[in-house]
HTML snippet that shows the backbone in 3Dmol.js (N, CA, C, O; Angstrom):
<script src="https://3Dmol.org/build/3Dmol-min.js"></script>
<div id="view" style="width:600px;height:400px;position:relative"></div>
<script>
const pdb = `
ATOM      1  N   MET A   1      -6.942 -27.118  13.623  1.00  0.00           N
ATOM      2  CA  MET A   1      -8.350 -27.710  13.533  1.00  0.00           C
ATOM      3  C   MET A   1      -9.200 -26.573  12.767  1.00  0.00           C
ATOM      4  O   MET A   1      -9.301 -25.403  13.135  1.00  0.00           O
ATOM      5  N   SER A   2      -9.773 -27.139  11.660  1.00  0.00           N
ATOM      6  CA  SER A   2     -10.897 -26.161  11.124  1.00  0.00           C
ATOM      7  C   SER A   2     -12.173 -26.693  11.108  1.00  0.00           C
ATOM      8  O   SER A   2     -12.431 -27.886  10.944  1.00  0.00           O
ATOM      9  N   GLY A   3     -13.265 -25.471  11.341  1.00  0.00           N
ATOM     10  CA  GLY A   3     -14.404 -26.132  11.479  1.00  0.00           C
ATOM     11  C   GLY A   3     -15.124 -25.084  12.118  1.00  0.00           C
ATOM     12  O   GLY A   3     -14.524 -24.188  12.711  1.00  0.00           O
ATOM     13  N   LYS A   4     -16.591 -25.134  12.027  1.00  0.00           N
ATOM     14  CA  LYS A   4     -17.386 -24.398  12.468  1.00  0.00           C
ATOM     15  C   LYS A   4     -17.161 -24.035  13.958  1.00  0.00           C
ATOM     16  O   LYS A   4     -16.978 -25.018  14.676  1.00  0.00           O
ATOM     17  N   TYR A   5     -17.142 -23.122  14.422  1.00  0.00           N
ATOM     18  CA  TYR A   5     -17.045 -22.885  15.863  1.00  0.00           C
ATOM     19  C   TYR A   5     -15.617 -23.425  16.549  1.00  0.00           C
ATOM     20  O   TYR A   5     -15.589 -23.736  17.739  1.00  0.00           O
ATOM     21  N   ALA A   6     -14.439 -23.509  15.699  1.00  0.00           N
ATOM     22  CA  ALA A   6     -13.269 -23.907  16.150  1.00  0.00           C
ATOM     23  C   ALA A   6     -12.828 -22.609  16.711  1.00  0.00           C
ATOM     24  O   ALA A   6     -13.043 -21.552  16.117  1.00  0.00           O
ATOM     25  N   PHE A   7     -12.200 -22.678  17.875  1.00  0.00           N
ATOM     26  CA  PHE A   7     -11.673 -21.543  18.682  1.00  0.00           C
ATOM     27  C   PHE A   7     -10.117 -21.566  18.327  1.00  0.00           C
ATOM     28  O   PHE A   7      -9.478 -22.546  17.943  1.00  0.00           O
ATOM     29  N   THR A   8      -9.624 -20.202  18.551  1.00  0.00           N
ATOM     30  CA  THR A   8      -8.155 -20.127  18.510  1.00  0.00           C
ATOM     31  C   THR A   8      -7.654 -20.827  19.745  1.00  0.00           C
ATOM     32  O   THR A   8      -8.325 -21.066  20.749  1.00  0.00           O
ATOM     33  N   LYS A   9      -6.465 -21.107  19.554  1.00  0.00           N
ATOM     34  CA  LYS A   9      -5.590 -21.936  20.735  1.00  0.00           C
ATOM     35  C   LYS A   9      -5.154 -20.914  21.726  1.00  0.00           C
ATOM     36  O   LYS A   9      -4.552 -21.319  22.721  1.00  0.00           O
ATOM     37  N   GLY A  10      -5.378 -19.650  21.584  1.00  0.00           N
ATOM     38  CA  GLY A  10      -5.208 -18.613  22.469  1.00  0.00           C
ATOM     39  C   GLY A  10      -6.381 -18.253  23.444  1.00  0.00           C
ATOM     40  O   GLY A  10      -6.189 -17.511  24.407  1.00  0.00           O
ATOM     41  N   LEU A  11      -7.619 -18.812  23.157  1.00  0.00           N
ATOM     42  CA  LEU A  11      -8.776 -18.667  23.772  1.00  0.00           C
ATOM     43  C   LEU A  11      -8.846 -19.480  25.088  1.00  0.00           C
ATOM     44  O   LEU A  11      -8.769 -20.700  24.944  1.00  0.00           O
ATOM     45  N   LYS A  12      -8.958 -19.079  26.148  1.00  0.00           N
ATOM     46  CA  LYS A  12      -8.844 -19.865  27.466  1.00  0.00           C
ATOM     47  C   LYS A  12     -10.367 -20.083  28.198  1.00  0.00           C
ATOM     48  O   LYS A  12     -10.567 -20.921  29.078  1.00  0.00           O
ATOM     49  N   GLU A  13     -11.301 -19.246  27.706  1.00  0.00           N
ATOM     50  CA  GLU A  13     -12.408 -19.540  28.398  1.00  0.00           C
ATOM     51  C   GLU A  13     -13.565 -18.631  27.689  1.00  0.00           C
ATOM     52  O   GLU A  13     -13.293 -17.481  27.344  1.00  0.00           O
ATOM     53  N   LEU A  14     -14.755 -19.138  27.501  1.00  0.00           N
ATOM     54  CA  LEU A  14     -15.803 -18.310  26.926  1.00  0.00           C
ATOM     55  C   LEU A  14     -16.937 -18.392  28.014  1.00  0.00           C
ATOM     56  O   LEU A  14     -17.280 -19.482  28.471  1.00  0.00           O
ATOM     57  N   ARG A  15     -17.522 -17.179  28.425  1.00  0.00           N
ATOM     58  CA  ARG A  15     -18.610 -17.099  29.149  1.00  0.00           C
ATOM     59  C   ARG A  15     -19.789 -16.284  29.036  1.00  0.00           C
ATOM     60  O   ARG A  15     -19.689 -15.058  29.084  1.00  0.00           O
ATOM     61  N   PHE A  16     -21.088 -16.957  28.864  1.00  0.00           N
ATOM     62  CA  PHE A  16     -22.206 -16.067  28.524  1.00  0.00           C
ATOM     63  C   PHE A  16     -22.958 -15.682  29.683  1.00  0.00           C
ATOM     64  O   PHE A  16     -23.053 -16.534  30.567  1.00  0.00           O
ATOM     65  N   HIS A  17     -23.426 -14.742  29.832  1.00  0.00           N
ATOM     66  CA  HIS A  17     -24.259 -14.046  30.928  1.00  0.00           C
ATOM     67  C   HIS A  17     -25.551 -13.814  30.331  1.00  0.00           C
ATOM     68  O   HIS A  17     -25.617 -12.991  29.419  1.00  0.00           O
ATOM     69  N   LEU A  18     -26.672 -14.469  30.745  1.00  0.00           N
ATOM     70  CA  LEU A  18     -28.108 -14.117  29.977  1.00  0.00           C
ATOM     71  C   LEU A  18     -29.265 -14.298  31.221  1.00  0.00           C
ATOM     72  O   LEU A  18     -29.060 -14.726  32.357  1.00  0.00           O
ATOM     73  N   CYS A  19     -30.277 -13.928  30.752  1.00  0.00           N
ATOM     74  CA  CYS A  19     -31.265 -14.043  31.695  1.00  0.00           C
ATOM     75  C   CYS A  19     -32.113 -15.307  31.039  1.00  0.00           C
ATOM     76  O   CYS A  19     -32.178 -15.495  29.825  1.00  0.00           O
ATOM     77  N   GLN A  20     -32.768 -16.163  32.059  1.00  0.00           N
ATOM     78  CA  GLN A  20     -33.514 -17.300  31.625  1.00  0.00           C
ATOM     79  C   GLN A  20     -34.741 -17.103  31.100  1.00  0.00           C
ATOM     80  O   GLN A  20     -35.266 -18.034  30.490  1.00  0.00           O
ATOM     81  N   THR A  21     -35.336 -16.002  31.227  1.00  0.00           N
ATOM     82  CA  THR A  21     -36.949 -15.654  30.926  1.00  0.00           C
ATOM     83  C   THR A  21     -36.947 -14.344  30.086  1.00  0.00           C
ATOM     84  O   THR A  21     -37.926 -14.175  29.360  1.00  0.00           O
ATOM     85  N   SER A  22     -35.979 -13.405  30.093  1.00  0.00           N
ATOM     86  CA  SER A  22     -36.330 -12.185  29.374  1.00  0.00           C
ATOM     87  C   SER A  22     -36.316 -12.206  27.919  1.00  0.00           C
ATOM     88  O   SER A  22     -35.491 -12.910  27.336  1.00  0.00           O
ATOM     89  N   GLU A  23     -37.161 -11.494  27.279  1.00  0.00           N
ATOM     90  CA  GLU A  23     -37.053 -11.147  25.875  1.00  0.00           C
ATOM     91  C   GLU A  23     -35.707 -10.827  25.386  1.00  0.00           C
ATOM     92  O   GLU A  23     -35.184 -11.274  24.365  1.00  0.00           O
ATOM     93  N   GLN A  24     -35.146  -9.901  26.334  1.00  0.00           N
ATOM     94  CA  GLN A  24     -33.889  -9.364  25.793  1.00  0.00           C
ATOM     95  C   GLN A  24     -32.942 -10.461  25.595  1.00  0.00           C
ATOM     96  O   GLN A  24     -32.123 -10.239  24.702  1.00  0.00           O
ATOM     97  N   SER A  25     -32.844 -11.514  26.154  1.00  0.00           N
ATOM     98  CA  SER A  25     -31.949 -12.657  26.346  1.00  0.00           C
ATOM     99  C   SER A  25     -32.449 -13.688  25.260  1.00  0.00           C
ATOM    100  O   SER A  25     -31.720 -14.662  25.073  1.00  0.00           O
ATOM    101  N   ALA A  26     -33.523 -13.590  24.578  1.00  0.00           N
ATOM    102  CA  ALA A  26     -34.110 -14.729  23.637  1.00  0.00           C
ATOM    103  C   ALA A  26     -33.385 -15.224  22.761  1.00  0.00           C
ATOM    104  O   ALA A  26     -33.364 -16.424  22.485  1.00  0.00           O
ATOM    105  N   ALA A  27     -32.477 -14.048  22.043  1.00  0.00           N
ATOM    106  CA  ALA A  27     -31.565 -14.527  20.961  1.00  0.00           C
ATOM    107  C   ALA A  27     -30.149 -15.301  21.539  1.00  0.00           C
ATOM    108  O   ALA A  27     -29.503 -16.116  20.880  1.00  0.00           O
ATOM    109  N   ALA A  28     -29.884 -14.933  22.675  1.00  0.00           N
ATOM    110  CA  ALA A  28     -28.859 -15.442  23.254  1.00  0.00           C
ATOM    111  C   ALA A  28     -28.950 -17.024  23.690  1.00  0.00           C
ATOM    112  O   ALA A  28     -28.050 -17.865  23.673  1.00  0.00           O
ATOM    113  N   ARG A  29     -30.173 -17.145  24.042  1.00  0.00           N
ATOM    114  CA  ARG A  29     -30.497 -18.400  24.642  1.00  0.00           C
ATOM    115  C   ARG A  29     -30.760 -19.245  23.453  1.00  0.00           C
ATOM    116  O   ARG A  29     -30.470 -20.438  23.542  1.00  0.00           O
ATOM    117  N   SER A  30     -31.278 -18.781  22.329  1.00  0.00           N
ATOM    118  CA  SER A  30     -31.815 -19.531  21.210  1.00  0.00           C
ATOM    119  C   SER A  30     -30.292 -20.046  20.301  1.00  0.00           C
ATOM    120  O   SER A  30     -30.111 -21.166  19.824  1.00  0.00           O
ATOM    121  N   PHE A  31     -29.433 -19.005  20.253  1.00  0.00           N
ATOM    122  CA  PHE A  31     -27.884 -19.425  19.825  1.00  0.00           C
ATOM    123  C   PHE A  31     -27.367 -20.385  20.482  1.00  0.00           C
ATOM    124  O   PHE A  31     -26.898 -21.346  19.873  1.00  0.00           O
ATOM    125  N   LEU A  32     -27.344 -20.314  21.953  1.00  0.00           N
ATOM    126  CA  LEU A  32     -26.662 -21.524  22.600  1.00  0.00           C
ATOM    127  C   LEU A  32     -27.156 -22.614  22.549  1.00  0.00           C
ATOM    128  O   LEU A  32     -26.463 -23.622  22.417  1.00  0.00           O
ATOM    129  N   VAL A  33     -28.539 -22.643  22.648  1.00  0.00           N
ATOM    130  CA  VAL A  33     -29.407 -24.174  22.176  1.00  0.00           C
ATOM    131  C   VAL A  33     -28.881 -24.561  20.984  1.00  0.00           C
ATOM    132  O   VAL A  33     -28.581 -25.752  20.905  1.00  0.00           O
ATOM    133  N   ARG A  34     -28.675 -23.812  19.957  1.00  0.00           N
ATOM    134  CA  ARG A  34     -28.399 -24.454  18.536  1.00  0.00           C
ATOM    135  C   ARG A  34     -26.810 -24.456  18.497  1.00  0.00           C
ATOM    136  O   ARG A  34     -26.268 -25.294  17.777  1.00  0.00           O
ATOM    137  N   ALA A  35     -26.026 -23.564  19.233  1.00  0.00           N
ATOM    138  CA  ALA A  35     -24.742 -23.744  18.806  1.00  0.00           C
ATOM    139  C   ALA A  35     -23.619 -24.348  20.061  1.00  0.00           C
ATOM    140  O   ALA A  35     -22.468 -24.693  19.790  1.00  0.00           O
ATOM    141  N   TYR A  36     -24.097 -24.384  21.190  1.00  0.00           N
ATOM    142  CA  TYR A  36     -23.430 -25.207  22.172  1.00  0.00           C
ATOM    143  C   TYR A  36     -22.910 -26.691  21.764  1.00  0.00           C
ATOM    144  O   TYR A  36     -21.689 -26.824  21.682  1.00  0.00           O
ATOM    145  N   PRO A  37     -23.507 -27.507  21.574  1.00  0.00           N
ATOM    146  CA  PRO A  37     -23.030 -28.870  21.346  1.00  0.00           C
ATOM    147  C   PRO A  37     -22.001 -28.753  20.197  1.00  0.00           C
ATOM    148  O   PRO A  37     -20.969 -29.413  20.317  1.00  0.00           O
ATOM    149  N   THR A  38     -22.150 -28.070  19.220  1.00  0.00           N
ATOM    150  CA  THR A  38     -21.016 -27.942  18.159  1.00  0.00           C
ATOM    151  C   THR A  38     -19.607 -27.238  18.651  1.00  0.00           C
ATOM    152  O   THR A  38     -18.466 -27.576  18.338  1.00  0.00           O
ATOM    153  N   MET A  39     -20.019 -26.166  19.508  1.00  0.00           N
ATOM    154  CA  MET A  39     -18.658 -25.594  20.080  1.00  0.00           C
ATOM    155  C   MET A  39     -17.846 -26.284  21.173  1.00  0.00           C
ATOM    156  O   MET A  39     -16.702 -25.972  21.505  1.00  0.00           O
ATOM    157  N   LYS A  40     -18.661 -27.355  21.735  1.00  0.00           N
ATOM    158  CA  LYS A  40     -18.069 -28.072  22.869  1.00  0.00           C
ATOM    159  C   LYS A  40     -17.421 -29.145  22.211  1.00  0.00           C
ATOM    160  O   LYS A  40     -16.316 -29.483  22.635  1.00  0.00           O
ATOM    161  N   LYS A  41     -18.001 -29.834  21.091  1.00  0.00           N
ATOM    162  CA  LYS A  41     -17.391 -30.948  20.287  1.00  0.00           C
ATOM    163  C   LYS A  41     -16.129 -30.446  19.590  1.00  0.00           C
ATOM    164  O   LYS A  41     -15.130 -31.148  19.435  1.00  0.00           O
ATOM    165  N   ASN A  42     -16.237 -29.272  19.209  1.00  0.00           N
ATOM    166  CA  ASN A  42     -15.204 -29.030  18.287  1.00  0.00           C
ATOM    167  C   ASN A  42     -13.797 -28.373  19.329  1.00  0.00           C
ATOM    168  O   ASN A  42     -12.661 -28.268  18.868  1.00  0.00           O
ATOM    169  N   ASN A  43     -14.121 -28.032  20.594  1.00  0.00           N
ATOM    170  CA  ASN A  43     -13.226 -27.330  21.509  1.00  0.00           C
ATOM    171  C   ASN A  43     -13.454 -27.845  23.022  1.00  0.00           C
ATOM    172  O   ASN A  43     -13.751 -27.178  24.013  1.00  0.00           O
ATOM    173  N   PRO A  44     -13.223 -29.260  22.898  1.00  0.00           N
ATOM    174  CA  PRO A  44     -13.316 -30.027  24.342  1.00  0.00           C
ATOM    175  C   PRO A  44     -12.455 -29.356  25.336  1.00  0.00           C
ATOM    176  O   PRO A  44     -12.875 -29.414  26.492  1.00  0.00           O
ATOM    177  N   GLN A  45     -11.558 -28.854  25.178  1.00  0.00           N
ATOM    178  CA  GLN A  45     -10.744 -28.329  26.158  1.00  0.00           C
ATOM    179  C   GLN A  45     -11.091 -26.883  26.782  1.00  0.00           C
ATOM    180  O   GLN A  45     -10.726 -26.504  27.895  1.00  0.00           O
ATOM    181  N   THR A  46     -11.822 -26.183  25.910  1.00  0.00           N
ATOM    182  CA  THR A  46     -11.996 -24.674  26.278  1.00  0.00           C
ATOM    183  C   THR A  46     -13.435 -24.751  27.186  1.00  0.00           C
ATOM    184  O   THR A  46     -14.523 -25.182  26.804  1.00  0.00           O
ATOM    185  N   PRO A  47     -13.065 -24.169  28.560  1.00  0.00           N
ATOM    186  CA  PRO A  47     -14.480 -24.272  29.154  1.00  0.00           C
ATOM    187  C   PRO A  47     -15.431 -23.043  28.613  1.00  0.00           C
ATOM    188  O   PRO A  47     -15.033 -21.910  28.344  1.00  0.00           O
ATOM    189  N   ILE A  48     -16.564 -23.452  28.530  1.00  0.00           N
ATOM    190  CA  ILE A  48     -17.735 -22.684  28.094  1.00  0.00           C
ATOM    191  C   ILE A  48     -18.724 -22.625  29.056  1.00  0.00           C
ATOM    192  O   ILE A  48     -19.529 -23.541  29.226  1.00  0.00           O
ATOM    193  N   MET A  49     -18.709 -21.378  29.834  1.00  0.00           N
ATOM    194  CA  MET A  49     -19.641 -21.219  31.025  1.00  0.00           C
ATOM    195  C   MET A  49     -20.600 -20.321  30.825  1.00  0.00           C
ATOM    196  O   MET A  49     -20.407 -19.162  30.457  1.00  0.00           O
ATOM    197  N   ILE A  50     -22.123 -21.054  31.165  1.00  0.00           N
ATOM    198  CA  ILE A  50     -23.338 -20.202  30.955  1.00  0.00           C
ATOM    199  C   ILE A  50     -23.694 -20.105  32.354  1.00  0.00           C
ATOM    200  O   ILE A  50     -23.813 -21.014  33.177  1.00  0.00           O
ATOM    201  N   ARG A  51     -23.880 -18.576  32.522  1.00  0.00           N
ATOM    202  CA  ARG A  51     -24.581 -18.124  33.791  1.00  0.00           C
ATOM    203  C   ARG A  51     -25.548 -17.279  33.669  1.00  0.00           C
ATOM    204  O   ARG A  51     -25.511 -16.193  33.091  1.00  0.00           O
ATOM    205  N   GLU A  52     -26.637 -17.889  34.346  1.00  0.00           N
ATOM    206  CA  GLU A  52     -28.070 -17.205  34.166  1.00  0.00           C
ATOM    207  C   GLU A  52     -28.568 -16.620  35.544  1.00  0.00           C
ATOM    208  O   GLU A  52     -28.732 -17.217  36.608  1.00  0.00           O
ATOM    209  N   ALA A  53     -28.759 -15.320  35.243  1.00  0.00           N
ATOM    210  CA  ALA A  53     -29.411 -14.426  36.458  1.00  0.00           C
ATOM    211  C   ALA A  53     -30.544 -13.625  35.921  1.00  0.00           C
ATOM    212  O   ALA A  53     -30.544 -13.106  34.805  1.00  0.00           O
ATOM    213  N   LEU A  54     -31.599 -13.555  36.871  1.00  0.00           N
ATOM    214  CA  LEU A  54     -32.626 -12.824  36.460  1.00  0.00           C
ATOM    215  C   LEU A  54     -32.455 -11.175  36.136  1.00  0.00           C
ATOM    216  O   LEU A  54     -31.856 -10.415  36.898  1.00  0.00           O
ATOM    217  N   GLY A  55     -32.942 -10.854  35.163  1.00  0.00           N
ATOM    218  CA  GLY A  55     -32.959  -9.543  34.398  1.00  0.00           C
ATOM    219  C   GLY A  55     -31.619  -9.141  33.985  1.00  0.00           C
ATOM    220  O   GLY A  55     -31.513  -7.939  33.741  1.00  0.00           O
ATOM    221  N   VAL A  56     -30.639  -9.804  33.854  1.00  0.00           N
ATOM    222  CA  VAL A  56     -29.346  -9.358  33.085  1.00  0.00           C
ATOM    223  C   VAL A  56     -29.387  -8.913  32.085  1.00  0.00           C
ATOM    224  O   VAL A  56     -30.420  -9.212  31.486  1.00  0.00           O
ATOM    225  N   GLU A  57     -28.442  -8.034  31.335  1.00  0.00           N
ATOM    226  CA  GLU A  57     -28.587  -8.005  30.095  1.00  0.00           C
ATOM    227  C   GLU A  57     -27.583  -9.162  29.412  1.00  0.00           C
ATOM    228  O   GLU A  57     -26.602  -9.551  30.046  1.00  0.00           O
ATOM    229  N   PRO A  58     -27.864  -9.643  28.191  1.00  0.00           N
ATOM    230  CA  PRO A  58     -26.936 -10.617  27.882  1.00  0.00           C
ATOM    231  C   PRO A  58     -25.520 -10.115  27.326  1.00  0.00           C
ATOM    232  O   PRO A  58     -25.372  -9.082  26.672  1.00  0.00           O
ATOM    233  N   LYS A  59     -24.526 -10.985  27.678  1.00  0.00           N
ATOM    234  CA  LYS A  59     -23.299 -10.580  27.496  1.00  0.00           C
ATOM    235  C   LYS A  59     -22.378 -11.706  26.971  1.00  0.00           C
ATOM    236  O   LYS A  59     -22.809 -12.845  27.150  1.00  0.00           O
ATOM    237  N   ILE A  60     -21.309 -11.594  26.418  1.00  0.00           N
ATOM    238  CA  ILE A  60     -20.383 -12.774  26.176  1.00  0.00           C
ATOM    239  C   ILE A  60     -18.972 -12.079  26.695  1.00  0.00           C
ATOM    240  O   ILE A  60     -18.560 -10.941  26.470  1.00  0.00           O
ATOM    241  N   PHE A  61     -18.375 -13.136  27.460  1.00  0.00           N
ATOM    242  CA  PHE A  61     -16.985 -12.552  27.656  1.00  0.00           C
ATOM    243  C   PHE A  61     -15.755 -13.702  27.249  1.00  0.00           C
ATOM    244  O   PHE A  61     -15.886 -14.819  27.749  1.00  0.00           O
ATOM    245  N   ALA A  62     -14.881 -13.518  26.589  1.00  0.00           N
ATOM    246  CA  ALA A  62     -13.666 -14.261  26.119  1.00  0.00           C
ATOM    247  C   ALA A  62     -12.622 -14.019  26.778  1.00  0.00           C
ATOM    248  O   ALA A  62     -12.237 -12.850  26.750  1.00  0.00           O
ATOM    249  N   ARG A  63     -11.892 -14.935  27.513  1.00  0.00           N
ATOM    250  CA  ARG A  63     -10.536 -14.708  28.172  1.00  0.00           C
ATOM    251  C   ARG A  63      -9.570 -15.361  27.431  1.00  0.00           C
ATOM    252  O   ARG A  63      -9.731 -16.533  27.091  1.00  0.00           O
ATOM    253  N   TYR A  64      -8.458 -14.647  27.107  1.00  0.00           N
ATOM    254  CA  TYR A  64      -7.338 -15.117  26.317  1.00  0.00           C
ATOM    255  C   TYR A  64      -6.090 -15.223  27.089  1.00  0.00           C
ATOM    256  O   TYR A  64      -5.795 -14.407  27.962  1.00  0.00           O
ATOM    257  N   GLY A  65      -5.268 -16.355  26.724  1.00  0.00           N
ATOM    258  CA  GLY A  65      -4.079 -16.434  27.751  1.00  0.00           C
ATOM    259  C   GLY A  65      -2.907 -15.637  26.976  1.00  0.00           C
ATOM    260  O   GLY A  65      -3.231 -14.970  25.993  1.00  0.00           O
ATOM    261  N   TRP A  66      -1.651 -15.678  27.356  1.00  0.00           N
ATOM    262  CA  TRP A  66      -0.665 -14.899  26.974  1.00  0.00           C
ATOM    263  C   TRP A  66       0.225 -15.600  25.874  1.00  0.00           C
ATOM    264  O   TRP A  66       1.198 -15.012  25.400  1.00  0.00           O
TER     265      TRP A  66
END
`;
const viewer = $3Dmol.createViewer("view");
viewer.addModel(pdb, "pdb");
viewer.setStyle({}, {cartoon: {color: "spectrum"}});
viewer.zoomTo();
viewer.render();
</script>
């Protein structure tokens, strides 16, 4: 599959950690609002998890299979 936000077959999970209100996480929230629908449409079998917690530094984790 080719296209915007098409993940490699080895990617098993994508996880975002961010704060719902902090300025520090504003760019991550903006990215997710814009890109999540396209990522999910192009990768329906890959779990994309969003974990929100007060005051956390925004991070993204990718888990790959063997």
